MARLUM-295095 format. One record per residue (C-alpha): x negated, y negated, z. Coordinates in steps of 0.25 Angstrom, whole numbers, plus 2048, in hexadecimal, padded with zeros to 3 digits. Layout:
N
{u=X	v=Y	w=Z} .
...
***
This chain:
253
{u=7E8	v=7A3	w=7F5} .
{u=7E1	v=7B0	w=7F2} .
{u=7E4	v=7B7	w=7E5} .
{u=7ED	v=7C3	w=7E8} .
{u=7E5	v=7D1	w=7E8} .
{u=7F2	v=7D7	w=7E2} .
{u=7FC	v=7D1	w=7D9} .
{u=809	v=7D7	w=7D4} .
{u=810	v=7D0	w=7C9} .
{u=81E	v=7D4	w=7C5} .
{u=81A	v=7E3	w=7C5} .
{u=825	v=7ED	w=7C1} .
{u=825	v=7FC	w=7BE} .
{u=831	v=805	w=7BA} .
{u=832	v=814	w=7B9} .
{u=83D	v=819	w=7AF} .
{u=845	v=80C	w=7B0} .
{u=844	v=80B	w=7BF} .
{u=83D	v=7FF	w=7C4} .
{u=834	v=803	w=7CF} .
{u=82D	v=7F5	w=7D0} .
{u=833	v=7E9	w=7CB} .
{u=82B	v=7DB	w=7C9} .
{u=823	v=7DC	w=7D6} .
{u=81A	v=7D1	w=7D8} .
{u=811	v=7CE	w=7E5} .
{u=803	v=7CA	w=7E9} .
{u=7FA	v=7D1	w=7F3} .
{u=7F0	v=7C8	w=7F9} .
{u=7E2	v=7CD	w=7FC} .
{u=7DF	v=7D1	w=80A} .
{u=7EE	v=7D3	w=80D} .
{u=7F5	v=7DF	w=813} .
{u=803	v=7E0	w=80D} .
{u=80F	v=7EA	w=80B} .
{u=818	v=7EE	w=800} .
{u=825	v=7F4	w=806} .
{u=833	v=7F9	w=802} .
{u=83C	v=804	w=802} .
{u=839	v=812	w=7FC} .
{u=839	v=811	w=7ED} .
{u=837	v=802	w=7EC} .
{u=82B	v=803	w=7E3} .
{u=820	v=801	w=7ED} .
{u=817	v=80C	w=7E8} .
{u=81A	v=80A	w=7DA} .
{u=815	v=7FB	w=7DC} .
{u=808	v=800	w=7E2} .
{u=806	v=809	w=7D6} .
{u=808	v=7FD	w=7CD} .
{u=7FE	v=7F5	w=7D5} .
{u=7F4	v=800	w=7D6} .
{u=7F5	v=805	w=7C7} .
{u=7FB	v=812	w=7C9} .
{u=807	v=80C	w=7C1} .
{u=808	v=801	w=7B7} .
{u=812	v=7F6	w=7B8} .
{u=81D	v=7F5	w=7AD} .
{u=81C	v=7E6	w=7AF} .
{u=814	v=7DC	w=7B8} .
{u=805	v=7DC	w=7BC} .
{u=7FC	v=7E0	w=7C7} .
{u=7F0	v=7D7	w=7CB} .
{u=7E5	v=7DB	w=7D4} .
{u=7DB	v=7D1	w=7D9} .
{u=7DF	v=7C9	w=7CD} .
{u=7DD	v=7D3	w=7C2} .
{u=7E9	v=7D9	w=7BB} .
{u=7E9	v=7E8	w=7BE} .
{u=7F7	v=7EC	w=7B9} .
{u=7F7	v=7FA	w=7B6} .
{u=7E8	v=7FC	w=7B8} .
{u=7E5	v=80A	w=7BC} .
{u=7E4	v=80D	w=7CB} .
{u=7D5	v=811	w=7CB} .
{u=7D2	v=803	w=7C5} .
{u=7DA	v=7FC	w=7CF} .
{u=7D3	v=804	w=7DA} .
{u=7C6	v=7FF	w=7D5} .
{u=7CB	v=7F0	w=7D5} .
{u=7CF	v=7F3	w=7E4} .
{u=7DD	v=7F8	w=7E5} .
{u=7E0	v=805	w=7EC} .
{u=7ED	v=80C	w=7F0} .
{u=7F2	v=817	w=7F9} .
{u=7FD	v=820	w=7F6} .
{u=80A	v=825	w=7FE} .
{u=807	v=833	w=7FB} .
{u=7F9	v=836	w=801} .
{u=7F1	v=840	w=7F9} .
{u=7E3	v=842	w=7FE} .
{u=7D9	v=84C	w=7F8} .
{u=7DD	v=856	w=803} .
{u=7D1	v=85F	w=802} .
{u=7C7	v=854	w=803} .
{u=7C3	v=84D	w=810} .
{u=7C8	v=840	w=814} .
{u=7BB	v=83A	w=811} .
{u=7BB	v=840	w=803} .
{u=7C9	v=83A	w=800} .
{u=7C5	v=82C	w=804} .
{u=7B8	v=82D	w=7FC} .
{u=7C1	v=82F	w=7F0} .
{u=7C5	v=821	w=7F1} .
{u=7B7	v=81C	w=7F5} .
{u=7B2	v=821	w=7E8} .
{u=7B8	v=816	w=7E1} .
{u=7AC	v=80D	w=7E6} .
{u=7A3	v=818	w=7EB} .
{u=79B	v=81F	w=7E0} .
{u=795	v=82A	w=7E9} .
{u=79B	v=834	w=7F1} .
{u=793	v=831	w=7FE} .
{u=797	v=822	w=7FD} .
{u=7A6	v=826	w=7FB} .
{u=7A6	v=82F	w=807} .
{u=79F	v=824	w=80F} .
{u=7A9	v=81A	w=80B} .
{u=7B4	v=824	w=80E} .
{u=7B0	v=825	w=81C} .
{u=7B0	v=816	w=81E} .
{u=7BE	v=815	w=818} .
{u=7C3	v=821	w=821} .
{u=7BE	v=819	w=82D} .
{u=7C7	v=80D	w=829} .
{u=7D4	v=816	w=828} .
{u=7D1	v=81E	w=834} .
{u=7CD	v=82B	w=82D} .
{u=7BF	v=82C	w=831} .
{u=7C1	v=838	w=83B} .
{u=7C7	v=840	w=82F} .
{u=7BD	v=83D	w=824} .
{u=7B9	v=84C	w=823} .
{u=7C7	v=852	w=824} .
{u=7CE	v=857	w=817} .
{u=7D8	v=84D	w=813} .
{u=7E3	v=857	w=812} .
{u=7E2	v=859	w=821} .
{u=7E6	v=84A	w=824} .
{u=7F3	v=846	w=82B} .
{u=7FC	v=83D	w=823} .
{u=7F7	v=832	w=82A} .
{u=7E9	v=836	w=827} .
{u=7EC	v=838	w=818} .
{u=7F2	v=829	w=818} .
{u=7E5	v=824	w=81E} .
{u=7DD	v=82C	w=813} .
{u=7E6	v=826	w=808} .
{u=7E3	v=819	w=80E} .
{u=7D4	v=81C	w=80F} .
{u=7D3	v=821	w=800} .
{u=7D8	v=814	w=7FB} .
{u=7D0	v=80C	w=805} .
{u=7C3	v=813	w=800} .
{u=7C5	v=80C	w=7F2} .
{u=7C2	v=7FF	w=7F9} .
{u=7CF	v=7F8	w=7F5} .
{u=7D2	v=7E9	w=7F5} .
{u=7E0	v=7ED	w=7F4} .
{u=7E6	v=7F9	w=7FB} .
{u=7F4	v=7FE	w=7F8} .
{u=7FA	v=807	w=803} .
{u=806	v=80F	w=7FF} .
{u=80D	v=813	w=80C} .
{u=800	v=816	w=813} .
{u=809	v=817	w=820} .
{u=813	v=821	w=81A} .
{u=815	v=82E	w=822} .
{u=80D	v=829	w=82E} .
{u=813	v=829	w=83C} .
{u=814	v=81C	w=844} .
{u=807	v=81F	w=84C} .
{u=800	v=822	w=83E} .
{u=806	v=815	w=838} .
{u=801	v=80D	w=844} .
{u=7F3	v=813	w=842} .
{u=7F3	v=810	w=833} .
{u=7F7	v=801	w=834} .
{u=7EA	v=7FC	w=839} .
{u=7E2	v=804	w=82F} .
{u=7EA	v=7FD	w=824} .
{u=7E8	v=7F0	w=82B} .
{u=7D9	v=7F2	w=82C} .
{u=7D8	v=7F5	w=81D} .
{u=7DF	v=7E8	w=81A} .
{u=7D6	v=7E0	w=825} .
{u=7CA	v=7E6	w=81E} .
{u=7CD	v=7DE	w=811} .
{u=7D6	v=7E8	w=809} .
{u=7E3	v=7E2	w=804} .
{u=7EE	v=7EC	w=807} .
{u=7FC	v=7ED	w=801} .
{u=804	v=7F9	w=807} .
{u=811	v=800	w=804} .
{u=817	v=803	w=811} .
{u=824	v=808	w=818} .
{u=81F	v=807	w=826} .
{u=824	v=7F9	w=829} .
{u=81D	v=7F8	w=837} .
{u=810	v=7FA	w=82F} .
{u=814	v=7EF	w=825} .
{u=818	v=7E5	w=830} .
{u=80A	v=7E8	w=837} .
{u=802	v=7E7	w=82A} .
{u=807	v=7DF	w=81F} .
{u=806	v=7D0	w=81D} .
{u=80F	v=7D1	w=810} .
{u=81A	v=7DA	w=80C} .
{u=820	v=7DC	w=7FF} .
{u=82E	v=7E4	w=7FE} .
{u=831	v=7EC	w=7F2} .
{u=83F	v=7F2	w=7F0} .
{u=844	v=7F9	w=7E3} .
{u=837	v=7F5	w=7DC} .
{u=839	v=7E6	w=7DF} .
{u=832	v=7DD	w=7E9} .
{u=83D	v=7D8	w=7F2} .
{u=835	v=7D1	w=7FD} .
{u=828	v=7CD	w=802} .
{u=822	v=7C6	w=80E} .
{u=81D	v=7CA	w=81C} .
{u=821	v=7D7	w=822} .
{u=82B	v=7CF	w=82B} .
{u=831	v=7C7	w=820} .
{u=834	v=7D3	w=817} .
{u=83A	v=7DC	w=822} .
{u=844	v=7D1	w=825} .
{u=847	v=7CF	w=816} .
{u=855	v=7D4	w=813} .
{u=851	v=7D9	w=805} .
{u=847	v=7E2	w=80C} .
{u=851	v=7E7	w=816} .
{u=85A	v=7EA	w=80A} .
{u=84F	v=7F2	w=803} .
{u=84C	v=7FA	w=80F} .
{u=859	v=7FD	w=815} .
{u=863	v=7FC	w=80A} .
{u=86E	v=7F4	w=804} .
{u=875	v=7EB	w=80E} .
{u=86C	v=7ED	w=81A} .
{u=866	v=7DF	w=81A} .
{u=874	v=7D9	w=81A} .
{u=879	v=7E2	w=825} .
{u=86C	v=7DF	w=82D} .
{u=86E	v=7D1	w=82B} .
{u=87C	v=7D1	w=830} .
{u=878	v=7D9	w=83C} .
{u=86D	v=7CF	w=83F} .
{u=877	v=7C4	w=83E} .
{u=881	v=7CA	w=847} .
{u=876	v=7CD	w=852} .
{u=872	v=7BF	w=851} .
{u=880	v=7BA	w=854} .
***
């Protein structure tokens, strides 16, 4: 069995006595497209920050490609091949789409011309080629989401952490973005995504981990976790799973 590309071992982090992430452990296999889901405030983005080096765990360890990178700064993790996007997209508004993407490309491209050429190739992968010379500030929400994805992709990651890349998109825009993410994974990039759009999770992810109140409460295929009573409780509130179970039992009689 292949060594996991990313391994979390009992990772924990608290803020002022509040446990945001508690003893979370899981492995992300190379070449996989998987998802981390959970209700708002579950600790998902905090966990991404712990993986990528924006935060240091209080306890536990993070291994990437077999190396212990616990607490290692994000720029060093980027050089190893880990990139992430952010929920709040903040492009360099006055610069063009091409120049924004080139910022990520400079991680591997020493010269400006080479970085700009790389940016054009990445833009084609995410559907931004027609807008390369447009100021980033003029992009729609959907365009900015694609730009955020492109900037991360331009760093040539082995592992891409996508933090709600579909948030704020309408159903048509979600439908247009799903094949972009799928193609990135098919191109050899391991993808782990935080996502609330369950239709996209069902269509994309082969493995799902569910976080609630900082703890991992379930894992499995999308179909398995959406049928898990603990997951239903976490999303819909105390007692809901039991009520749904009674309703299903009554309907079956």
